[in-house]
Each structure stands twice: as C-alpha cells, then as structure tokens.
C-alpha positions in Angstrom: -38.8 -35.2 33.9 -35.2 -35.7 33.1 -34.3 -38.4 30.6 -30.9 -40.2 30.2 -29.8 -42.9 27.8 -28.2 -44.9 30.6 -30.3 -44.1 33.8 -34.0 -43.9 34.2 -35.1 -41.2 36.6 -38.3 -41.4 38.5 -40.3 -39.4 41.0 -39.9 -41.6 44.0 -37.5 -40.6 46.8 -34.8 -43.1 45.8 -34.7 -41.8 42.2 -34.5 -38.2 43.4 -31.6 -39.2 45.8 -29.7 -40.8 42.9 -30.4 -37.8 40.7 -29.1 -35.4 43.3 -26.0 -37.5 44.0 -25.2 -37.7 40.2 -25.7 -33.9 39.9 -23.3 -33.3 42.9 -20.7 -35.7 41.5 -20.9 -34.1 38.1 -20.6 -30.6 39.5 -17.6 -31.7 41.6 -15.9 -33.1 38.4 -16.5 -29.9 36.6 -15.0 -27.8 39.4 -12.0 -30.1 39.7 -11.4 -29.9 35.9 -11.6 -26.1 36.1 -9.2 -26.1 39.1 -6.7 -28.3 37.3 -6.9 -26.2 34.2 -6.3 -23.0 36.2 -3.3 -24.7 37.9 -1.8 -25.7 34.6 -2.3 -22.2 33.2 -0.9 -20.6 36.3 2.2 -22.9 36.2 2.7 -22.1 32.5 2.5 -18.3 33.0 4.9 -18.6 35.9 7.4 -20.0 33.4 6.9 -17.0 31.1 4.3 -18.4 28.7 1.2 -16.2 27.9 -1.9 -18.3 28.3 -4.8 -15.9 27.6 -6.4 -14.7 24.4 -3.7 -13.5 22.0 -3.6 -9.7 21.9 -3.7 -7.9 18.6 -0.4 -8.3 16.7 0.1 -11.8 18.1 -1.2 -15.3 17.4 -0.6 -18.7 18.9 1.7 -21.1 17.0 3.0 -24.5 18.1 6.7 -24.5 18.8 8.6 -27.8 19.0 9.3 -28.6 22.7 7.6 -25.5 24.0 3.9 -26.0 23.1 1.8 -23.2 21.9 3.3 -19.7 22.4 2.8 -16.2 21.1 4.4 -15.2 17.7 4.2 -12.1 15.6 1.0 -11.9 13.5 1.8 -9.8 10.5 0.8 -7.3 9.2 -1.1 -6.3 12.4 2.2 -6.7 14.5 3.9 -3.9 12.5 0.9 -1.6 12.8 0.8 -2.1 16.6 4.6 -1.7 16.9 4.5 1.6 14.9 1.7 2.9 17.1 3.5 2.1 20.4 6.9 3.5 19.2 5.2 6.6 17.8 3.4 7.3 21.0 6.5 6.7 23.1 8.6 9.1 21.0 5.9 11.9 20.9 5.4 11.5 17.2 1.7 10.7 18.1 0.8 13.5 20.4 -1.9 11.8 22.4 -4.1 8.7 22.6 -6.8 10.2 20.4 -4.2 10.6 17.6 -3.2 6.9 18.0 -6.9 6.0 17.8 -7.3 7.9 14.6 -4.2 6.4 13.1 -5.4 2.8 13.9 -8.9 3.6 12.6 -7.5 4.8 9.3 -5.1 1.8 8.9 -6.9 -1.0 6.9 -4.7 -3.7 8.4 -5.6 -3.1 12.0 -8.6 -5.3 13.1 -11.6 -3.3 14.2 -14.5 -4.3 16.4 -17.9 -5.6 15.1 -19.0 -2.0 14.3 -15.8 -1.3 12.4 -14.6 1.3 15.0 -11.4 1.5 17.1 -12.5 2.5 20.6 -10.6 4.8 23.0 -10.7 2.0 25.6 -9.0 -0.4 23.2 -6.1 2.1 22.7 -5.6 2.4 26.4 -5.4 -1.4 26.7 -2.9 -1.5 23.8 -0.6 1.1 25.4 -0.6 -0.5 28.9 -0.2 -4.2 28.0 3.3 -5.4 29.0 2.9 -8.4 26.7 4.0 -6.1 23.8 7.3 -5.5 25.7 7.9 -9.3 26.1 6.6 -9.6 29.7 3.8 -11.5 31.2 1.8 -11.3 34.5 -1.4 -12.5 36.1 -2.1 -10.5 39.3 -5.4 -12.4 40.0 -3.4 -15.6 40.2 -0.6 -14.1 42.2 1.9 -14.2 39.3 4.0 -11.0 39.3 5.5 -9.3 36.2 8.3 -11.4 34.7 10.1 -11.8 31.3 8.0 -13.8 28.9 9.2 -16.5 26.5 7.8 -14.7 23.4 9.4 -11.9 21.4 8.2 -8.4 22.3 7.2 -5.9 19.7 8.9 -3.1 21.6 11.7 -2.9 24.2 11.0 -2.5 28.0 12.5 1.0 27.8 10.0 2.1 25.2 7.2 0.6 27.3 8.3 2.5 30.3 8.3 5.8 28.3 4.7 5.0 27.3 3.7 4.6 30.9 5.4 7.8 31.9 3.6 9.7 29.2 0.2 8.2 30.3 0.9 9.0 33.9 1.8 12.6 33.0 5.5 12.4 34.0 6.5 13.5 30.4 4.7 15.5 27.9 4.3 15.5 24.1 5.9 18.3 22.1 4.0 21.5 22.2 1.1 21.4 19.8 1.7 23.5 16.7 -0.6 26.4 16.2 -1.7 26.3 12.6 -2.9 29.9 12.6 -1.1 31.4 9.6 -1.3 34.9 11.2 1.4 34.0 13.8 3.6 31.1 12.5 6.2 31.7 15.3 3.7 31.4 18.2 5.0 28.7 20.6 8.3 28.4 18.9 10.0 31.7 19.9 10.9 32.1 23.6 11.0 35.1 25.8 14.5 36.5 26.2 14.0 37.1 30.0 12.2 34.0 31.3 12.3 31.5 28.4 8.6 31.1 28.1 7.2 30.5 24.6 5.7 33.7 23.3 2.0 33.9 22.5 0.4 36.3 20.0 -2.7 38.3 19.4 -4.3 41.0 17.3 -4.6 44.4 19.0 -7.4 46.7 17.9 -6.4 50.2 17.1 -8.3 53.3 16.2 -8.5 52.6 12.5 -7.0 49.0 12.1 -6.0 45.9 13.9 -2.2 45.3 14.6 -0.5 41.9 15.2 1.8 41.5 18.2 3.8 38.8 20.0 4.1 39.0 23.8 5.2 37.0 26.9 2.3 35.4 28.8 4.2 34.6 32.1 3.1 36.8 35.0 6.0 38.2 37.0 8.3 38.3 34.0 10.1 41.5 33.2 8.6 41.5 29.7 5.1 40.4 30.8 2.5 41.8 28.3 5.1 43.9 26.5 4.2 43.7 22.9 6.6 43.1 20.0 5.4 43.9 16.5 5.0 40.9 14.3 6.9 42.5 11.4 9.9 43.1 13.7 10.3 39.7 15.3 9.6 37.8 12.0 12.1 39.9 10.1 14.8 39.2 12.7 13.9 35.5 12.6 14.2 35.4 8.8 17.6 37.1 9.1 18.8 34.6 11.6 17.6 31.7 9.4 19.7 33.0 6.5 22.8 32.8 8.6 22.1 29.3 10.0 23.9 26.4 8.2 23.9 22.8 9.5 27.2 21.1 10.2 28.4 18.3 8.0 27.9 15.8 10.9 24.3 17.0 11.5 23.6 16.8 7.8 24.8 13.2 7.7 22.8 12.2 10.8 19.6 13.8 9.4 20.1 12.1 6.0 20.5 8.7 7.7 17.4 9.3 9.8 15.3 10.2 6.8 16.6 7.2 4.9 15.8 4.8 7.8 12.3 6.3 8.1 11.8 6.1 4.3 12.9 2.4 4.3 10.6 1.7 7.3 7.6 3.4 5.5 8.4 1.6 2.3 8.5 -1.8 4.0 5.3 -1.0 5.8 3.5 0.1 2.6 4.7 -3.1 0.8 3.3 -5.2 3.7 0.0 -3.4 3.6 -0.2 -3.9 -0.2 0.5 -7.6 0.2 -2.0 -8.1 3.0 -4.7 -6.2 1.1 -4.0 -8.3 -2.0 -4.5 -11.4 0.1 -7.8 -10.0 1.5 -9.0 -9.3 -2.1 -8.3 -12.9 -3.1 -10.2 -14.2 0.0 -13.2 -11.9 -0.7 -13.3 -13.0 -4.4 -13.2 -16.6 -3.3 -16.0 -16.0 -0.8 -18.1 -14.3 -3.5 -17.6 -17.2 -5.8 -18.8 -19.7 -3.1 -21.9 -17.6 -2.4 -22.8 -17.4 -6.1 -22.6 -21.2 -6.2 -24.9 -21.5 -3.2 -27.4 -19.1 -4.9 -27.4 -21.3 -7.9 -27.9 -24.4 -5.8 -30.7 -22.8 -3.9 -32.4 -21.7 -7.1 -32.6 -25.3 -8.4 -36.1 -26.7 -7.6 -36.0 -29.4 -5.0 -38.3 -31.9 -3.5 -40.9 -30.1 -1.3 -40.2 -30.2 2.3 -42.3 -32.0 4.9 -45.1 -29.6 6.1 -44.4 -30.5 9.7 -41.0 -28.9 9.7 -41.7 -25.1 10.0 -38.0 -24.2 10.8 -36.7 -24.7 7.2 -36.3 -21.2 5.6 -37.8 -20.5 2.2 -35.6 -20.4 -0.9 -36.2 -16.6 -1.5 -35.1 -15.8 2.0 -31.9 -17.9 1.7 -31.1 -16.3 -1.7 -31.7 -12.8 -0.2 -29.3 -13.5 2.7 -26.6 -14.7 0.2 -27.1 -11.6 -2.0 -26.8 -9.3 1.1 -23.6 -11.0 2.0 -22.3 -10.6 -1.5 -23.1 -6.9 -1.4 -21.2 -6.5 1.8 -18.2 -8.3 0.3 -18.3 -6.1 -2.8 -18.3 -3.0 -0.5 -15.2 -4.4 1.2 -13.5 -4.9 -2.1 -14.2 -1.2 -3.1 -12.8 -0.1 0.3 -9.6 -2.1 -0.1 -9.2 -0.9 -3.7 
C-alpha cells in the first residue's frame, strides 16, 4: 500500500480514484516541466548558446549578462586544438594516428578504462562546436554561429570534413624500408607516377631495382638499378641550394613550431604538477580516514547488518591509496 505524509490511501474505490487522479496530475506536471525545459533550451541554442554536456576542451562558466556558456578548459583545450589542426593539415595521417596521440597525452581525459576509443575520435573530428558553431537537428535548429570561442576556424573544420569524406588525402605514407629510401618520392619521367621498388632474384644474387607501377606507361615495368638512380639523386642534392627567402620562411616556421611546442610542454608540466598536488592531498585525507577507522569505537547495534566492518573499510582506503600512488608514478 502506498503511504504519504499528507494523504492517506485506501483500498476502497474512492481512494483508488484519488490515487489515480493524483498520479495523472503529477505525470502531467512532470511532462510540462520537461516541455518547458526543452523549449528554453531550444530558444537558447537558437541564439547561439550551446546547452548540452560540454565537450572535451570546454567547460561551462557563468558570464555576466549571458548566463552559463562554453569557455576553453585548459590544458585539454590545447590538446584538442592540436589534434584537430594536425589532422586537417595532414600532420596526423589518419584517425588512428590521432587516437594514439590522444592516448599518449596525459592531459587528455580518458574513459573509465583509461582508453581513448576510435568512436570518440570520430565525434571529436566532426563536432562543429570546436569551430564555434552550434546546432540541434532533433529540435529543428540548423547550424549557426555560436556565442562561444571556437578552438579552430571554420576553414580548418571544413578541411577535416573533406579528409574524412575522402575528398582529400593525407601525404603519401613513407616507406621505412632502408633498402629503398626513394620509393614513393621519385616520380616516373613519363607519367609522373611515384616509383616503386623491389629485389630481383638473379642466378647467383639478388639485385635492387626501381620501376614504374602504372600500366600503360611507356616505362611500365622497366627497371632502373638502385645504384644508378640513387647516385643521380645524390648528385642533384649537392647542387640544390635554398633561396634566402625560402630559408627565412623555413626558419620562421620552425621557430613558431618550437614556440608552440614549448608552450604546450609548459602547460602540460603545470597541469601535471597540479594533479600531483591533488593526488597528495587525497592520499593525506585517506590516511587520516584509516587512522580514524582504526580507533576503537562503540560497538554497533546488532540489528544493523549494513554497516561495513573496520577491516573492509581500511582495505578499501588502502586500495584507493595504491591506485593514487600508481597515478603519481605515471605522472612523474
């Protein structure tokens, strides 16, 4: 039987009617509250304010006159920005490379198992929020500029979508076989196709060759000895000298990249230092709780079986301390 502090329910028909009416009214109120909440959220996202759970790299902060809105959440924001820009430029060849980079970065938040999933990388690369835009297709709200600051530009976001859809391609993957260092980098003089390479088995030995793999080409399957092509390539390199303008541009690019990496490393060090302080504080609290649990107390009432025993509580604290100590070692 249902019990209420203000209404007494019974089994007679009148009491059942009252109970059903109260349940219907309460359900209606819940549905109306949900509808009003959705309408307010829909109106807010129409004005360019993101209203769902903050994606990685953002957090909600109250802004005077504008309510809660997305702001950068460092250092995760810089990690996400580097991943997006790296994939757009081709520096990260594919999504698997981005996943490995995020997995290795200690500042990127992982899931409960400590792993960055491939699905999460896909969501990261296709979320227009990172470009400063918002949308809610299920509510009929089309894509529009958001009120928050994007981590990347709209042009970079578009390049990411083109790469995902296959409209553009990453740079040709380097072949790390030391036998043929020019494979994929030297093109055929007739059709422009990058040359492939192989070992040819002779009567008494194996011989290395470069050759064009494109069918229909005048030089298709015509072999060029490795020693010949690599010697000519070395001779060409000796005569190549960058112009002063190119040297200045390259120097500026390397300096900008170095400054970016240095700032990123400093941010990582600062964030990891803050994590160490937090972990040490948590360990100190757990040690205090172990001491408190070890002090003999008044025996509990036998009729309350849900109270855990002191050894089990201490064991749980010790397990948590071991986990925190492992985190400290990983951060160090």
